[in-house]
C-alpha positions, 0 to 999 in steps of 0.5 A: 641300907646303911652303906647306901645312906653313908654314900648319899651323905658323902655325895650330899656333903659335896653337893651342898659343901664349900666347893659348890657354894663357891661355884654357885656364888662365884658364877653369880658374881662373874655374871653380875660383873659381866652384865653390869648388875643387870638384876638391879639396874633393870629391876623397874623395867623387869616389872614393866615387862612382867605386866606388859601385854605387848609380848609376841612370840611362840610359846605355851604360856605368857611371860607372867605365867612362866615366872609364876610357874618358876616361882611356884617351884621355889616359893615353898617350904624353904621360905617358911621352914628353910629360913627358920632352919638357917637361923636355928643352925647358923644364927641370924647372920645366915639371913645376910648370906641369904641376901648375898646369894639372892643378890648375885643369883638375880644375874644367874636367873637372868642368864638361865632364862635368856639361854632357855629362850635362845636354845629352846626347841619344839617337841613333836606335840608342838610344845616348847622344850628348853632349859639347861639340857638344851642350852648345854647340848645346842649352845655348847656344841655350837660354840665349842664344837663336839657333842655335849648331849651327854652333859645335858643328859646328866643334868636331866637325870639329876633333875628327874631323880630330884623331882620325885623327892624335893618336888613331890613326896617331901612337899606332899608330906609338908602339906599333910603335916600342916593339915594334921596340925591345923585341922586334925585331918589324917595324912591318908585323907590329905594324901588322897586330896593332894593326889586328886588335886594334882592329877586334875591340874597336870592332866592339862599340861603346862597351860593348866599348870600355869593357869593355876600357879599364876593365881595361887602364887601371887595370892598366897605370897601377898597374903603371907607378906601382908601378914608379916607386915602386920607383925612387923608393924605391931613390933616396929620397935624391934626391927632395928634390933633384928637388923642388928642381929643379922649384921652383927652375927654375919661377920662374927668369928663363928661366921668366918671361921671353921674351915673353907666357909663358916657355919653362918655363911654355909647355912645362909648360902645353902638355904638361899640357893635352896630357896630361890634355886639360882644356878640349879637350872630348874627355873629356865625349864619354865621360862622356855615355855614363855610366849616371848621370842626375845631372850633378853627380855625373858632374862630380865623377867627371870631375874625377878625370881631371886628378888621376889623369892628371897629378898622379899618372902624370905626376908619377911619370914626372917624378920618376923622370927627375929622380932618375936623375941624367940631368938636371943644373942647373949653377951658371950655371942651365943644364940638361944632359941625358946624351947629349941624351936626350929623349922616350921614350928619356929616360924609358926610360933613367931607369927602366933605371938603377934597374931594369936590364932590368925598367925598360925593359920597364915603359916599353915595355909602358906605351907599348904598352898606353897607346897602344892604349887611346888608339886605342880611346878616340879612336875613340869620340870621332871616331865621335861627332864624325862622328855629329854631322856626318853621322849614325850611318849612316856610322859603319860606314865610319869603323870600316873606315878607322880600322882601316886607318889603324892599320896605315898609321900603324904603318908610316909616318913621320908628322911632317906627320900629327902636326902637322895632328892636333896643330893641330886638337886644340888648336883643339878648345878654342876652341868648348869653352871659349867654351861653358864660360864662357858656361854657367858661371853654370848650372854654378855654380847646379847645383852650389850647388843640389846641395850645398844638397840634400845639406845638407838630407838 
């Protein structure tokens, strides 16, 4: 086991190391330039499209539900515990690099959703199937000739393995821990509840999942952001100091030194990518199910993912932590955190200081519902990856295993499972980014053609 852990650790260091950070952000930069900053240039139009009733096309769920399903899988423990971990490990400046990642990640999300619609297929059950495995197999083969199905298969394998940990057991464990801390409920009982609730939802497939996530995700995000805004209103005088800590620490010697990328940059970018999953290739699996036959408009809607996830929700978490006074920077530039808090405990304490009693409930309920929605979103991702590998007939078995693992994850220590799933989650990016860069000329042309047609209307 020790040898296996060592191997996984080395692969993980590569999957989330300097090269991959440059690959992820660099792809976002290239797409941003080629698309002329489409993620911000069309931000208002994206919200208009999101709530429009005029979409028409084949698909299983509405464009709004597609975005909510993708956000269900990303807005989770990373937004609450992950931000705190980034600050504790890399300093307040890590938040700046999370913003940078999200800013360029919007273009990556745009490209992923566009290609998801362009190259999606219909399976034997009449459902839409799409995502990186399909635009790798179909898109790259059409553009370059040859057979790239093996690269799509590799992505599907990585996604399938990652789903069990990062999308299931780790999330169930987070829910159980919150239930135990907040309400004193045993993890065994919590595990039974999580498994039963998950089973009731996923039995109906993507339509049932979307009908739940399109209510849970907006409701909990609004409640969480409102709670954070109340905290910031109560401590408004500290907000300039908080922003000062972020910007000053982002460019310190500690941030830019220490190897290929500095501590602050590494933690900020890694947590940013973990939060919004831009470039990892998970979100386009959900967007492929959208009732929208226009790849460009779905891409514009998809670009909202990084904005809402990181630039809104993660920023709220970061500011609440930094105005709380729990994190301080000394004259020597060294950071200290009260009681060495980190993760969810740091976020919970920060909320509780400004909103005694009520603040801890906001974080606890946020963790519970965000993590549960992540379980639902990642079930869909994993099932589509398995479908690509082995066909639709085996999905019934996957559902049963998924529900059982929800209970198991709630009751067990999962450090090794987390390391494996985190590693394969990072490896998903490699085949996806290769496809995005290879197909980028097509993405740019489709976008340009769409905008030319718009101007002629």
